[in-house]
VMD Tcl script that builds the backbone (N, CA, C; Angstrom):
set m [mol new atoms 474]
animate dup $m
set s [atomselect $m all]
$s set {name element resname resid chain x y z} {
  {N N UNK 1 A 2.840 44.125 38.937}
  {CA C UNK 1 A 2.515 42.863 39.564}
  {C C UNK 1 A 2.071 43.065 41.004}
  {N N UNK 2 A 2.686 44.044 41.699}
  {CA C UNK 2 A 2.334 44.288 43.091}
  {C C UNK 2 A 0.875 44.716 43.210}
  {N N UNK 3 A 0.399 45.558 42.290}
  {CA C UNK 3 A -1.000 45.988 42.323}
  {C C UNK 3 A -1.951 44.810 42.245}
  {N N UNK 4 A -1.624 43.854 41.380}
  {CA C UNK 4 A -2.443 42.655 41.233}
  {C C UNK 4 A -2.403 41.820 42.508}
  {N N UNK 5 A -1.230 41.682 43.104}
  {CA C UNK 5 A -1.110 40.932 44.359}
  {C C UNK 5 A -1.892 41.610 45.477}
  {N N UNK 6 A -1.833 42.952 45.540}
  {CA C UNK 6 A -2.579 43.699 46.555}
  {C C UNK 6 A -4.083 43.530 46.350}
  {N N UNK 7 A -4.508 43.589 45.086}
  {CA C UNK 7 A -5.934 43.427 44.776}
  {C C UNK 7 A -6.395 42.014 45.136}
  {N N UNK 8 A -5.569 41.039 44.803}
  {CA C UNK 8 A -5.893 39.636 45.125}
  {C C UNK 8 A -5.990 39.445 46.643}
  {N N UNK 9 A -5.055 40.017 47.403}
  {CA C UNK 9 A -5.064 39.906 48.864}
  {C C UNK 9 A -6.304 40.580 49.451}
  {N N UNK 10 A -6.666 41.756 48.921}
  {CA C UNK 10 A -7.851 42.468 49.409}
  {C C UNK 10 A -9.118 41.658 49.130}
  {N N UNK 11 A -9.212 41.087 47.933}
  {CA C UNK 11 A -10.373 40.261 47.598}
  {C C UNK 11 A -10.428 38.996 48.449}
  {N N UNK 12 A -9.274 38.414 48.717}
  {CA C UNK 12 A -9.234 37.219 49.561}
  {C C UNK 12 A -9.717 37.557 50.972}
  {N N UNK 13 A -9.271 38.702 51.525}
  {CA C UNK 13 A -9.738 39.124 52.860}
  {C C UNK 13 A -11.246 39.338 52.857}
  {N N UNK 14 A -11.755 39.988 51.811}
  {CA C UNK 14 A -13.195 40.223 51.712}
  {C C UNK 14 A -13.952 38.899 51.622}
  {N N UNK 15 A -13.425 37.953 50.849}
  {CA C UNK 15 A -14.070 36.653 50.710}
  {C C UNK 15 A -14.137 35.922 52.060}
  {N N UNK 16 A -13.032 35.945 52.810}
  {CA C UNK 16 A -13.040 35.315 54.128}
  {C C UNK 16 A -14.022 36.011 55.066}
  {N N UNK 17 A -14.071 37.338 55.025}
  {CA C UNK 17 A -15.014 38.073 55.869}
  {C C UNK 17 A -16.457 37.755 55.485}
  {N N UNK 18 A -16.731 37.735 54.177}
  {CA C UNK 18 A -18.077 37.396 53.707}
  {C C UNK 18 A -18.453 35.973 54.103}
  {N N UNK 19 A -17.505 35.052 53.953}
  {CA C UNK 19 A -17.779 33.663 54.316}
  {C C UNK 19 A -18.101 33.554 55.804}
  {N N UNK 20 A -17.379 34.282 56.649}
  {CA C UNK 20 A -17.656 34.259 58.087}
  {C C UNK 20 A -19.045 34.817 58.378}
  {N N UNK 21 A -19.418 35.904 57.694}
  {CA C UNK 21 A -20.741 36.490 57.898}
  {C C UNK 21 A -21.836 35.529 57.442}
  {N N UNK 22 A -21.641 34.882 56.286}
  {CA C UNK 22 A -22.611 33.901 55.797}
  {C C UNK 22 A -22.726 32.750 56.806}
  {N N UNK 23 A -21.593 32.274 57.285}
  {CA C UNK 23 A -21.599 31.176 58.254}
  {C C UNK 23 A -22.371 31.566 59.509}
  {N N UNK 24 A -22.102 32.752 60.049}
  {CA C UNK 24 A -22.764 33.173 61.280}
  {C C UNK 24 A -24.273 33.312 61.098}
  {N N UNK 25 A -24.675 33.904 59.986}
  {CA C UNK 25 A -26.123 34.046 59.733}
  {C C UNK 25 A -26.770 32.691 59.484}
  {N N UNK 26 A -26.068 31.828 58.765}
  {CA C UNK 26 A -26.610 30.484 58.498}
  {C C UNK 26 A -26.752 29.704 59.796}
  {N N UNK 27 A -25.765 29.807 60.671}
  {CA C UNK 27 A -25.827 29.112 61.953}
  {C C UNK 27 A -27.030 29.613 62.750}
  {N N UNK 28 A -27.287 30.915 62.684}
  {CA C UNK 28 A -28.441 31.470 63.370}
  {C C UNK 28 A -29.759 30.998 62.777}
  {N N UNK 29 A -29.751 30.670 61.502}
  {CA C UNK 29 A -30.968 30.251 60.817}
  {C C UNK 29 A -31.247 28.753 60.970}
  {N N UNK 30 A -30.212 27.920 60.791}
  {CA C UNK 30 A -30.443 26.469 60.794}
  {C C UNK 30 A -29.740 25.735 61.930}
  {N N UNK 31 A -28.904 26.429 62.694}
  {CA C UNK 31 A -28.233 25.787 63.825}
  {C C UNK 31 A -27.030 24.962 63.401}
  {N N UNK 32 A -26.376 24.326 64.399}
  {CA C UNK 32 A -25.168 23.546 64.116}
  {C C UNK 32 A -25.491 22.259 63.368}
  {N N UNK 33 A -24.435 21.623 62.881}
  {CA C UNK 33 A -24.608 20.387 62.124}
  {C C UNK 33 A -25.233 19.306 63.006}
  {N N UNK 34 A -26.114 18.518 62.417}
  {CA C UNK 34 A -26.690 17.410 63.182}
  {C C UNK 34 A -25.667 16.293 63.337}
  {N N UNK 35 A -25.639 15.665 64.476}
  {CA C UNK 35 A -24.732 14.534 64.667}
  {C C UNK 35 A -25.562 13.278 64.874}
  {N N UNK 36 A -25.181 12.200 64.224}
  {CA C UNK 36 A -25.925 10.948 64.382}
  {C C UNK 36 A -25.818 10.457 65.833}
  {N N UNK 37 A -26.930 10.089 66.433}
  {CA C UNK 37 A -26.904 9.682 67.839}
  {C C UNK 37 A -26.213 8.338 68.073}
  {N N UNK 38 A -26.079 7.530 67.025}
  {CA C UNK 38 A -25.522 6.189 67.212}
  {C C UNK 38 A -24.032 6.097 66.869}
  {N N UNK 39 A -23.366 7.244 66.692}
  {CA C UNK 39 A -21.927 7.241 66.412}
  {C C UNK 39 A -21.187 8.029 67.486}
  {N N UNK 40 A -20.043 7.513 67.885}
  {CA C UNK 40 A -19.188 8.242 68.816}
  {C C UNK 40 A -18.351 9.255 68.039}
  {N N UNK 41 A -17.764 10.186 68.750}
  {CA C UNK 41 A -16.894 11.168 68.085}
  {C C UNK 41 A -15.713 10.469 67.407}
  {N N UNK 42 A -15.166 9.442 68.045}
  {CA C UNK 42 A -14.040 8.713 67.457}
  {C C UNK 42 A -14.477 8.010 66.158}
  {N N UNK 43 A -15.689 7.444 66.143}
  {CA C UNK 43 A -16.190 6.808 64.928}
  {C C UNK 43 A -16.384 7.846 63.829}
  {N N UNK 44 A -16.864 9.038 64.194}
  {CA C UNK 44 A -17.000 10.109 63.202}
  {C C UNK 44 A -15.644 10.509 62.634}
  {N N UNK 45 A -14.625 10.566 63.494}
  {CA C UNK 45 A -13.274 10.875 63.022}
  {C C UNK 45 A -12.811 9.827 62.015}
  {N N UNK 46 A -13.045 8.559 62.335}
  {CA C UNK 46 A -12.649 7.469 61.435}
  {C C UNK 46 A -13.357 7.623 60.096}
  {N N UNK 47 A -14.662 7.812 60.136}
  {CA C UNK 47 A -15.426 7.954 58.903}
  {C C UNK 47 A -14.920 9.157 58.099}
  {N N UNK 48 A -14.628 10.247 58.777}
  {CA C UNK 48 A -14.105 11.432 58.096}
  {C C UNK 48 A -12.789 11.156 57.392}
  {N N UNK 49 A -11.891 10.429 58.055}
  {CA C UNK 49 A -10.604 10.090 57.426}
  {C C UNK 49 A -10.820 9.193 56.201}
  {N N UNK 50 A -11.723 8.243 56.309}
  {CA C UNK 50 A -11.958 7.309 55.202}
  {C C UNK 50 A -12.625 8.026 54.028}
  {N N UNK 51 A -13.539 8.951 54.325}
  {CA C UNK 51 A -14.173 9.714 53.244}
  {C C UNK 51 A -13.135 10.596 52.552}
  {N N UNK 52 A -12.236 11.185 53.330}
  {CA C UNK 52 A -11.209 12.060 52.753}
  {C C UNK 52 A -10.165 11.270 51.980}
  {N N UNK 53 A -9.861 10.041 52.450}
  {CA C UNK 53 A -8.788 9.244 51.842}
  {C C UNK 53 A -9.301 7.845 51.496}
  {N N UNK 54 A -10.213 7.732 50.530}
  {CA C UNK 54 A -10.715 6.403 50.187}
  {C C UNK 54 A -9.562 5.476 49.815}
  {N N UNK 55 A -9.590 4.265 50.330}
  {CA C UNK 55 A -8.536 3.301 50.046}
  {C C UNK 55 A -7.433 3.302 51.086}
  {N N UNK 56 A -7.584 4.103 52.133}
  {CA C UNK 56 A -6.583 4.129 53.193}
  {C C UNK 56 A -6.516 2.745 53.837}
  {N N UNK 57 A -5.322 2.319 54.188}
  {CA C UNK 57 A -5.151 1.024 54.852}
  {C C UNK 57 A -5.474 1.180 56.341}
  {N N UNK 58 A -5.928 0.108 56.946}
  {CA C UNK 58 A -6.277 0.133 58.360}
  {C C UNK 58 A -5.140 0.591 59.246}
  {N N UNK 59 A -3.910 0.112 58.961}
  {CA C UNK 59 A -2.773 0.505 59.797}
  {C C UNK 59 A -2.430 1.984 59.603}
  {N N UNK 60 A -2.631 2.510 58.392}
  {CA C UNK 60 A -2.397 3.935 58.146}
  {C C UNK 60 A -3.408 4.781 58.928}
  {N N UNK 61 A -4.634 4.313 58.964}
  {CA C UNK 61 A -5.677 5.006 59.708}
  {C C UNK 61 A -5.323 5.067 61.194}
  {N N UNK 62 A -4.884 3.939 61.753}
  {CA C UNK 62 A -4.484 3.907 63.157}
  {C C UNK 62 A -3.384 4.910 63.449}
  {N N UNK 63 A -2.410 4.994 62.568}
  {CA C UNK 63 A -1.312 5.947 62.731}
  {C C UNK 63 A -1.836 7.380 62.716}
  {N N UNK 64 A -2.701 7.692 61.771}
  {CA C UNK 64 A -3.247 9.049 61.675}
  {C C UNK 64 A -4.080 9.415 62.904}
  {N N UNK 65 A -4.793 8.434 63.440}
  {CA C UNK 65 A -5.628 8.689 64.614}
  {C C UNK 65 A -4.829 8.670 65.908}
  {N N UNK 66 A -3.618 8.098 65.859}
  {CA C UNK 66 A -2.801 7.979 67.059}
  {C C UNK 66 A -3.311 6.908 68.004}
  {N N UNK 67 A -3.860 5.826 67.434}
  {CA C UNK 67 A -4.364 4.723 68.245}
  {C C UNK 67 A -3.706 3.419 67.801}
  {N N UNK 68 A -3.813 2.392 68.635}
  {CA C UNK 68 A -3.237 1.091 68.301}
  {C C UNK 68 A -4.012 0.440 67.163}
  {N N UNK 69 A -3.385 -0.539 66.534}
  {CA C UNK 69 A -4.040 -1.269 65.439}
  {C C UNK 69 A -5.331 -1.946 65.913}
  {N N UNK 70 A -5.343 -2.605 67.102}
  {CA C UNK 70 A -6.594 -3.210 67.559}
  {C C UNK 70 A -7.708 -2.177 67.807}
  {N N UNK 71 A -7.340 -1.015 68.324}
  {CA C UNK 71 A -8.345 0.025 68.553}
  {C C UNK 71 A -8.915 0.503 67.223}
  {N N UNK 72 A -8.046 0.770 66.252}
  {CA C UNK 72 A -8.499 1.197 64.929}
  {C C UNK 72 A -9.372 0.125 64.303}
  {N N UNK 73 A -8.967 -1.119 64.436}
  {CA C UNK 73 A -9.737 -2.229 63.872}
  {C C UNK 73 A -11.133 -2.302 64.481}
  {N N UNK 74 A -11.218 -2.094 65.791}
  {CA C UNK 74 A -12.523 -2.120 66.456}
  {C C UNK 74 A -13.428 -0.996 65.982}
  {N N UNK 75 A -12.860 0.191 65.828}
  {CA C UNK 75 A -13.643 1.322 65.334}
  {C C UNK 75 A -14.147 1.059 63.921}
  {N N UNK 76 A -13.255 0.546 63.089}
  {CA C UNK 76 A -13.630 0.232 61.702}
  {C C UNK 76 A -14.716 -0.837 61.681}
  {N N UNK 77 A -14.557 -1.864 62.512}
  {CA C UNK 77 A -15.534 -2.958 62.543}
  {C C UNK 77 A -16.939 -2.439 62.829}
  {N N UNK 78 A -17.061 -1.524 63.795}
  {CA C UNK 78 A -18.383 -0.984 64.118}
  {C C UNK 78 A -18.965 -0.192 62.945}
  {N N UNK 79 A -18.102 0.521 62.223}
  {CA C UNK 79 A -18.590 1.279 61.070}
  {C C UNK 79 A -18.945 0.370 59.898}
  {N N UNK 80 A -18.245 -0.747 59.776}
  {CA C UNK 80 A -18.593 -1.745 58.762}
  {C C UNK 80 A -19.968 -2.331 59.095}
  {N N UNK 81 A -20.181 -2.661 60.372}
  {CA C UNK 81 A -21.475 -3.213 60.810}
  {C C UNK 81 A -22.626 -2.254 60.544}
  {N N UNK 82 A -22.352 -0.957 60.643}
  {CA C UNK 82 A -23.386 0.052 60.411}
  {C C UNK 82 A -23.560 0.365 58.924}
  {N N UNK 83 A -22.726 -0.236 58.068}
  {CA C UNK 83 A -22.829 -0.028 56.628}
  {C C UNK 83 A -22.252 1.292 56.151}
  {N N UNK 84 A -21.321 1.881 56.931}
  {CA C UNK 84 A -20.751 3.175 56.572}
  {C C UNK 84 A -19.387 3.061 55.906}
  {N N UNK 85 A -18.689 1.961 56.152}
  {CA C UNK 85 A -17.366 1.700 55.579}
  {C C UNK 85 A -17.357 0.272 55.038}
  {N N UNK 86 A -16.632 0.072 53.939}
  {CA C UNK 86 A -16.428 -1.269 53.387}
  {C C UNK 86 A -14.931 -1.549 53.354}
  {N N UNK 87 A -14.569 -2.806 53.579}
  {CA C UNK 87 A -13.163 -3.233 53.497}
  {C C UNK 87 A -12.962 -4.003 52.204}
  {N N UNK 88 A -11.797 -3.783 51.592}
  {CA C UNK 88 A -11.431 -4.577 50.418}
  {C C UNK 88 A -9.981 -5.025 50.581}
  {N N UNK 89 A -9.656 -6.152 49.979}
  {CA C UNK 89 A -8.277 -6.630 50.008}
  {C C UNK 89 A -7.436 -5.787 49.057}
  {N N UNK 90 A -6.215 -5.519 49.461}
  {CA C UNK 90 A -5.264 -4.818 48.604}
  {C C UNK 90 A -4.778 -5.828 47.569}
  {N N UNK 91 A -4.935 -5.535 46.274}
  {CA C UNK 91 A -4.520 -6.501 45.252}
  {C C UNK 91 A -3.018 -6.788 45.258}
  {N N UNK 92 A -2.218 -5.838 45.745}
  {CA C UNK 92 A -0.763 -6.029 45.762}
  {C C UNK 92 A -0.287 -6.764 47.019}
  {N N UNK 93 A -1.078 -6.703 48.091}
  {CA C UNK 93 A -0.676 -7.325 49.351}
  {C C UNK 93 A -1.927 -7.787 50.083}
  {N N UNK 94 A -2.209 -9.069 50.028}
  {CA C UNK 94 A -3.440 -9.636 50.584}
  {C C UNK 94 A -3.533 -9.466 52.100}
  {N N UNK 95 A -2.438 -9.119 52.762}
  {CA C UNK 95 A -2.480 -8.903 54.213}
  {C C UNK 95 A -3.072 -7.546 54.563}
  {N N UNK 96 A -3.108 -6.630 53.582}
  {CA C UNK 96 A -3.572 -5.265 53.813}
  {C C UNK 96 A -5.033 -5.146 53.406}
  {N N UNK 97 A -5.811 -4.511 54.273}
  {CA C UNK 97 A -7.224 -4.240 53.982}
  {C C UNK 97 A -7.379 -2.750 53.720}
  {N N UNK 98 A -7.998 -2.419 52.618}
  {CA C UNK 98 A -8.253 -1.034 52.242}
  {C C UNK 98 A -9.659 -0.645 52.687}
  {N N UNK 99 A -9.809 0.579 53.128}
  {CA C UNK 99 A -11.091 1.058 53.643}
  {C C UNK 99 A -11.681 2.079 52.676}
  {N N UNK 100 A -12.965 1.922 52.407}
  {CA C UNK 100 A -13.674 2.814 51.498}
  {C C UNK 100 A -15.005 3.189 52.123}
  {N N UNK 101 A -15.415 4.458 51.951}
  {CA C UNK 101 A -16.747 4.817 52.461}
  {C C UNK 101 A -17.811 4.199 51.561}
  {N N UNK 102 A -18.891 3.768 52.155}
  {CA C UNK 102 A -20.032 3.337 51.355}
  {C C UNK 102 A -20.794 4.594 50.946}
  {N N UNK 103 A -21.743 4.447 50.066}
  {CA C UNK 103 A -22.560 5.593 49.676}
  {C C UNK 103 A -23.303 6.141 50.903}
  {N N UNK 104 A -23.756 5.245 51.769}
  {CA C UNK 104 A -24.424 5.665 53.002}
  {C C UNK 104 A -23.471 6.476 53.881}
  {N N UNK 105 A -22.213 6.046 53.974}
  {CA C UNK 105 A -21.216 6.776 54.747}
  {C C UNK 105 A -20.950 8.156 54.175}
  {N N UNK 106 A -20.827 8.224 52.848}
  {CA C UNK 106 A -20.617 9.526 52.201}
  {C C UNK 106 A -21.819 10.440 52.430}
  {N N UNK 107 A -23.014 9.870 52.269}
  {CA C UNK 107 A -24.232 10.666 52.472}
  {C C UNK 107 A -24.298 11.211 53.890}
  {N N UNK 108 A -23.926 10.387 54.871}
  {CA C UNK 108 A -23.967 10.832 56.260}
  {C C UNK 108 A -23.008 12.005 56.475}
  {N N UNK 109 A -21.802 11.891 55.929}
  {CA C UNK 109 A -20.837 12.972 56.101}
  {C C UNK 109 A -21.305 14.239 55.378}
  {N N UNK 110 A -21.883 14.084 54.193}
  {CA C UNK 110 A -22.401 15.255 53.471}
  {C C UNK 110 A -23.502 15.933 54.285}
  {N N UNK 111 A -24.406 15.119 54.795}
  {CA C UNK 111 A -25.527 15.650 55.572}
  {C C UNK 111 A -25.027 16.391 56.808}
  {N N UNK 112 A -24.070 15.818 57.489}
  {CA C UNK 112 A -23.530 16.451 58.692}
  {C C UNK 112 A -22.776 17.725 58.353}
  {N N UNK 113 A -22.079 17.723 57.229}
  {CA C UNK 113 A -21.182 18.802 56.883}
  {C C UNK 113 A -21.855 19.914 56.083}
  {N N UNK 114 A -23.081 19.708 55.667}
  {CA C UNK 114 A -23.660 20.621 54.699}
  {C C UNK 114 A -24.589 21.652 55.303}
  {N N UNK 115 A -24.016 22.612 55.984}
  {CA C UNK 115 A -24.832 23.736 56.422}
  {C C UNK 115 A -25.359 24.456 55.180}
  {N N UNK 116 A -24.532 24.514 54.130}
  {CA C UNK 116 A -24.934 25.179 52.891}
  {C C UNK 116 A -26.221 24.569 52.343}
  {N N UNK 117 A -26.275 23.239 52.298}
  {CA C UNK 117 A -27.471 22.579 51.774}
  {C C UNK 117 A -28.698 22.867 52.616}
  {N N UNK 118 A -28.524 22.868 53.934}
  {CA C UNK 118 A -29.658 23.147 54.813}
  {C C UNK 118 A -30.110 24.596 54.669}
  {N N UNK 119 A -29.162 25.522 54.553}
  {CA C UNK 119 A -29.502 26.929 54.399}
  {C C UNK 119 A -30.133 27.171 53.037}
  {N N UNK 120 A -29.588 26.567 52.000}
  {CA C UNK 120 A -30.137 26.758 50.663}
  {C C UNK 120 A -31.606 26.341 50.612}
  {N N UNK 121 A -31.931 25.248 51.307}
  {CA C UNK 121 A -33.325 24.819 51.354}
  {C C UNK 121 A -34.239 25.865 51.968}
  {N N UNK 122 A -33.711 26.639 52.909}
  {CA C UNK 122 A -34.507 27.666 53.582}
  {C C UNK 122 A -34.627 28.938 52.730}
  {N N UNK 123 A -33.531 29.324 52.055}
  {CA C UNK 123 A -33.537 30.604 51.329}
  {C C UNK 123 A -33.868 30.477 49.840}
  {N N UNK 124 A -34.034 29.282 49.348}
  {CA C UNK 124 A -34.270 29.081 47.919}
  {C C UNK 124 A -35.427 29.919 47.397}
  {N N UNK 125 A -36.473 30.028 48.171}
  {CA C UNK 125 A -37.644 30.784 47.735}
  {C C UNK 125 A -37.439 32.284 47.644}
  {N N UNK 126 A -36.423 32.819 48.296}
  {CA C UNK 126 A -36.203 34.268 48.248}
  {C C UNK 126 A -35.079 34.662 47.293}
  {N N UNK 127 A -34.426 33.685 46.674}
  {CA C UNK 127 A -33.368 33.982 45.703}
  {C C UNK 127 A -33.976 34.170 44.312}
  {N N UNK 128 A -33.527 35.195 43.618}
  {CA C UNK 128 A -33.983 35.405 42.245}
  {C C UNK 128 A -33.279 34.406 41.334}
  {N N UNK 129 A -33.779 34.291 40.121}
  {CA C UNK 129 A -33.138 33.428 39.132}
  {C C UNK 129 A -31.721 33.922 38.865}
  {N N UNK 130 A -31.544 35.231 38.837}
  {CA C UNK 130 A -30.207 35.802 38.604}
  {C C UNK 130 A -29.260 35.442 39.750}
  {N N UNK 131 A -29.758 35.531 40.989}
  {CA C UNK 131 A -28.931 35.169 42.140}
  {C C UNK 131 A -28.555 33.688 42.097}
  {N N UNK 132 A -29.517 32.835 41.745}
  {CA C UNK 132 A -29.235 31.400 41.637}
  {C C UNK 132 A -28.194 31.136 40.561}
  {N N UNK 133 A -28.306 31.831 39.426}
  {CA C UNK 133 A -27.325 31.674 38.356}
  {C C UNK 133 A -25.941 32.109 38.838}
  {N N UNK 134 A -25.872 33.199 39.571}
  {CA C UNK 134 A -24.602 33.682 40.111}
  {C C UNK 134 A -24.004 32.666 41.089}
  {N N UNK 135 A -24.839 32.100 41.958}
  {CA C UNK 135 A -24.357 31.066 42.887}
  {C C UNK 135 A -23.864 29.834 42.131}
  {N N UNK 136 A -24.566 29.439 41.085}
  {CA C UNK 136 A -24.124 28.288 40.274}
  {C C UNK 136 A -22.779 28.574 39.615}
  {N N UNK 137 A -22.608 29.781 39.073}
  {CA C UNK 137 A -21.332 30.124 38.440}
  {C C UNK 137 A -20.207 30.134 39.474}
  {N N UNK 138 A -20.481 30.666 40.660}
  {CA C UNK 138 A -19.472 30.658 41.720}
  {C C UNK 138 A -19.114 29.247 42.151}
  {N N UNK 139 A -20.122 28.375 42.241}
  {CA C UNK 139 A -19.869 26.981 42.627}
  {C C UNK 139 A -19.058 26.254 41.562}
  {N N UNK 140 A -19.357 26.524 40.279}
  {CA C UNK 140 A -18.560 25.905 39.213}
  {C C UNK 140 A -17.114 26.383 39.269}
  {N N UNK 141 A -16.902 27.675 39.556}
  {CA C UNK 141 A -15.542 28.204 39.676}
  {C C UNK 141 A -14.819 27.540 40.849}
  {N N UNK 142 A -15.520 27.337 41.967}
  {CA C UNK 142 A -14.910 26.692 43.129}
  {C C UNK 142 A -14.582 25.235 42.813}
  {N N UNK 143 A -15.473 24.526 42.143}
  {CA C UNK 143 A -15.187 23.131 41.767}
  {C C UNK 143 A -13.964 23.047 40.865}
  {N N UNK 144 A -13.872 23.958 39.916}
  {CA C UNK 144 A -12.719 23.984 39.020}
  {C C UNK 144 A -11.429 24.253 39.805}
  {N N UNK 145 A -11.468 25.204 40.736}
  {CA C UNK 145 A -10.287 25.513 41.550}
  {C C UNK 145 A -9.913 24.330 42.447}
  {N N UNK 146 A -10.897 23.658 42.999}
  {CA C UNK 146 A -10.622 22.479 43.829}
  {C C UNK 146 A -9.962 21.377 43.013}
  {N N UNK 147 A -10.414 21.182 41.801}
  {CA C UNK 147 A -9.814 20.166 40.923}
  {C C UNK 147 A -8.364 20.523 40.592}
  {N N UNK 148 A -8.121 21.790 40.286}
  {CA C UNK 148 A -6.750 22.222 39.995}
  {C C UNK 148 A -5.858 22.054 41.224}
  {N N UNK 149 A -6.371 22.405 42.408}
  {CA C UNK 149 A -5.592 22.258 43.649}
  {C C UNK 149 A -5.310 20.793 43.928}
  {N N UNK 150 A -6.302 19.921 43.690}
  {CA C UNK 150 A -6.103 18.482 43.896}
  {C C UNK 150 A -5.049 17.952 42.950}
  {N N UNK 151 A -5.072 18.394 41.702}
  {CA C UNK 151 A -4.072 17.949 40.725}
  {C C UNK 151 A -2.684 18.413 41.129}
  {N N UNK 152 A -2.545 19.636 41.622}
  {CA C UNK 152 A -1.247 20.125 42.099}
  {C C UNK 152 A -0.772 19.321 43.308}
  {N N UNK 153 A -1.696 19.030 44.221}
  {CA C UNK 153 A -1.359 18.257 45.408}
  {C C UNK 153 A -0.919 16.850 45.030}
  {N N UNK 154 A -1.629 16.240 44.111}
  {CA C UNK 154 A -1.288 14.894 43.653}
  {C C UNK 154 A 0.073 14.892 42.953}
  {N N UNK 155 A 0.317 15.921 42.136}
  {CA C UNK 155 A 1.594 16.007 41.406}
  {C C UNK 155 A 2.762 16.193 42.365}
  {N N UNK 156 A 2.565 16.909 43.469}
  {CA C UNK 156 A 3.658 17.135 44.418}
  {C C UNK 156 A 3.947 15.894 45.244}
  {N N UNK 157 A 2.972 14.986 45.387}
  {CA C UNK 157 A 3.186 13.734 46.128}
  {C C UNK 157 A 3.941 12.738 45.264}
  {N N UNK 158 A 3.679 12.752 43.971}
  {CA C UNK 158 A 4.332 11.790 43.053}
  {C C UNK 158 A 5.749 12.079 42.810}
}
mol reanalyze $m
mol bondsrecalc $m
mol representation Tube
mol addrep $m
């Protein structure tokens, strides 16, 4: 069992090193993530929390951000006006408003966060069909692992 653990640890170190090298080269090729000029950093934080936790209540968001309820409400209001977040009533408690990202909000976060997508657009022409197939298989393995990790995380909360 120790040999397997050692092999797993060595592969994990190599994966982190490779990921850092890919990140550095990608940053050199496409630069840092674009930031929308009409959003403040605090608004981006709010949108990020809502995208990560769809259905979060406004008061929960304020607690996570470390701001007062009126401050959180103001930030949310501006994002609602921009069409990035939608509010819905909580069916169990009409006093609570649940926050959900709109498709536009999700798209904005994906665009900002996706150095991979920007880099892939640049290198697509130099990748062989075999390399593309390998990347697709790796992405499917990562999606499967993310789903398993999410299920474990959800099970530990319940």
